[in-house]
C-alpha positions in Angstrom: -11.4 -15.6 -72.1 -8.4 -16.8 -70.2 -7.5 -13.3 -69.1 -11.0 -12.8 -67.6 -10.7 -16.0 -65.6 -7.3 -14.9 -64.3 -8.7 -11.5 -63.3 -11.6 -13.2 -61.5 -9.3 -15.5 -59.7 -7.0 -12.6 -58.6 -10.0 -10.7 -57.3 -11.2 -13.7 -55.5 -7.8 -14.3 -54.0 -7.4 -10.7 -53.0 -10.8 -10.7 -51.4 -9.9 -13.9 -49.4 -6.7 -12.3 -48.2 -8.6 -9.1 -47.2 -11.1 -11.1 -45.3 -8.4 -13.1 -43.5 -6.5 -9.9 -42.6 -9.8 -8.3 -41.3 -10.5 -11.5 -39.3 -7.0 -11.4 -37.8 -7.3 -7.7 -36.9 -10.7 -8.3 -35.3 -9.3 -11.3 -33.3 -6.3 -9.2 -32.2 -8.6 -6.4 -31.2 -10.8 -8.7 -29.1 -7.7 -10.2 -27.5 -6.4 -6.8 -26.7 -9.7 -5.8 -25.2 -9.7 -9.0 -23.1 -6.1 -8.4 -22.0 -6.8 -4.8 -21.1 -10.0 -5.9 -19.2 -7.9 -8.4 -17.2 -5.2 -5.8 -16.5 -7.9 -3.3 -15.3 -9.4 -5.9 -13.0 -6.0 -6.6 -11.6 -5.4 -2.9 -11.1 -8.7 -2.6 -9.4 -7.7 -5.3 -7.0 -4.5 -3.6 -6.1 -6.3 -0.2 -5.6 -8.8 -1.9 -3.3 -6.0 -3.3 -1.2 -4.3 0.2 -1.1 -7.6 1.7 -0.2 -7.9 -0.7 2.8 -4.3 -0.2 3.8 -4.7 3.6 3.8 -8.0 3.4 5.7 -6.2 1.4 8.4 -3.4 3.9 8.5 -5.8 6.8 9.0 -7.5 5.1 11.8 -4.2 4.3 13.5 -2.9 7.8 13.0 -6.0 9.3 14.5 -5.7 7.0 17.6 -2.0 7.9 18.0 -2.8 11.6 17.8 -5.5 11.3 20.4 -3.0 9.4 22.7 -0.2 12.0 22.1 -2.5 14.9 23.0 -3.4 13.2 26.3 0.3 12.3 26.8 1.3 15.9 26.3 -1.3 17.0 28.8 0.1 14.7 31.4 3.7 15.9 30.7 2.5 19.4 31.4 0.9 18.2 34.6 4.3 16.6 35.5 6.0 19.9 35.6 3.3 21.4 37.8 3.6 18.4 40.1 7.4 18.5 40.6 7.2 22.1 41.8 6.1 20.6 45.1 8.8 19.8 47.5 6.8 17.1 49.4 6.6 14.5 46.7 6.7 10.8 47.7 6.0 7.4 46.2 2.3 8.1 46.6 2.6 10.7 43.9 4.2 8.4 41.4 1.2 8.4 39.0 1.2 12.2 39.0 4.8 12.2 37.9 4.4 9.4 35.3 0.9 8.4 34.3 1.2 4.8 33.1 -1.9 5.1 30.9 -0.4 8.1 28.9 3.3 7.4 29.4 5.6 9.1 26.9 7.6 6.0 27.2 5.0 4.1 25.3 6.4 3.3 21.8 3.3 4.0 19.7 3.8 3.2 16.1 1.8 3.6 12.9 2.2 0.0 11.8 1.4 0.8 8.2 0.9 -2.1 5.8 2.5 -1.5 2.4 1.5 -4.8 0.9 -0.9 -3.3 -1.6 1.5 -0.6 -2.7 4.4 -3.0 -3.0 2.3 -5.5 -5.0 1.2 -2.7 -7.4 4.8 -1.5 -8.0 6.0 -5.0 -8.6 3.2 -5.7 -11.0 4.1 -2.7 -13.2 0.4 -1.8 -13.4 0.9 1.6 -11.7 1.6 2.8 -15.3 -2.1 1.9 -16.1 -3.4 4.4 -13.6 -4.8 7.1 -16.0 -5.3 9.7 -13.2 -1.9 11.5 -12.8 -3.0 13.1 -9.5 -3.8 9.7 -8.0 -0.6 8.2 -9.2 1.6 11.0 -7.8 -0.5 11.1 -4.6 0.1 7.4 -3.9 3.9 7.9 -4.4 3.9 11.0 -2.1 1.8 9.2 0.5 4.1 6.2 0.9 7.2 8.5 1.0 5.5 10.3 3.9 4.8 7.0 5.6 8.5 6.1 5.3 9.5 9.4 6.8 7.1 9.0 9.7 8.4 5.5 10.3 12.0 6.8 10.4 11.0 9.4 13.0 9.2 6.6 15.0 12.4 4.5 15.0 14.4 7.5 16.3 11.9 8.1 19.0 11.8 4.4 19.9 15.6 4.4 20.2 15.4 7.4 22.5 12.7 5.6 24.6 14.9 2.6 25.0 17.8 4.8 26.1 15.7 6.7 28.6 14.2 3.4 29.9 17.7 2.1 30.6 18.7 5.3 32.3 15.6 5.7 34.4 14.7 2.1 35.2 17.9 0.1 34.8 19.2 0.1 38.4 16.4 1.8 40.4 14.3 -1.1 41.7 12.1 -2.0 38.7 10.7 -5.1 40.4 9.7 -3.0 43.4 8.0 -0.5 41.1 6.2 -3.2 39.2 4.9 -4.8 42.4 3.7 -1.5 43.6 1.9 -0.6 40.4 0.4 -4.0 39.7 -1.0 -4.6 43.2 -2.3 -1.0 43.6 -1.3 -1.4 47.2 -1.4 1.5 49.7 1.6 0.0 51.5 4.7 1.9 50.4 8.1 0.5 51.5 11.2 2.4 52.4 12.9 1.0 49.4 10.2 2.3 47.1 10.5 5.8 48.6 14.3 5.8 48.1 13.7 4.6 44.5 11.2 7.4 43.9 13.5 10.2 45.2 16.3 9.0 42.8 13.7 8.7 40.0 12.5 12.2 40.3 16.0 13.6 40.5 17.0 11.8 37.3 17.4 14.5 34.5 16.2 11.9 31.9 12.7 12.1 33.4 12.4 15.9 32.8 14.1 15.5 29.4 11.6 12.9 28.4 8.7 15.1 29.3 10.2 18.1 27.6 10.7 16.0 24.4 7.2 14.8 24.6 5.8 18.3 24.8 8.0 19.8 22.1 8.1 16.9 19.6 5.5 18.3 17.2 7.3 17.0 14.1 6.2 13.4 14.5 2.6 14.5 15.3 2.5 16.7 12.3 3.5 13.6 10.3 0.5 11.7 11.6 -1.7 14.7 10.7 -0.3 14.7 7.1 -1.0 11.0 6.8 -4.6 11.6 7.8 -4.9 14.5 5.3 -3.2 12.9 2.4 -4.8 9.5 3.0 -8.3 11.0 3.0 -7.4 12.8 -0.3 -6.4 9.6 -1.9 -9.6 7.8 -0.7 -11.6 10.7 -2.1 -10.0 10.3 -5.6 -10.5 6.5 -5.5 -14.2 7.0 -4.6 -14.8 9.5 -7.4 -12.7 8.0 -10.1 -12.8 4.2 -9.4 -16.0 3.9 -7.4 -17.5 1.2 -9.6 -14.3 -0.8 -9.8 -13.6 -0.6 -6.1 -17.1 -1.7 -5.0 -18.1 -4.3 -7.5 -18.1 -7.9 -6.5 
């Protein structure tokens, strides 16, 4: 009789333990699901930010390429213009078109906030699409390369500006361009003759025409950026558009 009670008690105790273990496992499973849902929502927020950043980069790169195409055209026109031996201050805009000047330091201005935040969060490991993950890494390496090239060009522009405009009557030139006056002073004519003879002017236009490396970089940003946006749209469309 006593043995039967003991067996019943053991069965009851074991059953209670099993139920407790099952309950703990269910609770842990629910917690894991909740934690994973929170992490996926956080990842979605980072990807949305990256999506916005890349969209902005693409727009900026397209605008820069459009500008550089026009700038190259006017650099070609410069070499046609300087063949004439009768150039004067009145021809200044033919020699250096202010609207498409190769001296303009156009820059991508890429925002990396979303990418940096994703890296710092450690959630990039949660991206389950290997192509997306590698494409994001490759894209921002490309952005850094383009920005290095932009810095090199900006330094060249600063150097050329000093050589061309440092001691050649910049104030006179500014007054002439800002007033659009037909009155040309003798000082301006002297300035112009020195300006046209300066080898840095020709070098600048040559560089502008031949510098295809930086422009190819912008084209690569457009191409790779659109590829990433396409992956995000296909793979994460719901997450990226939900409120």
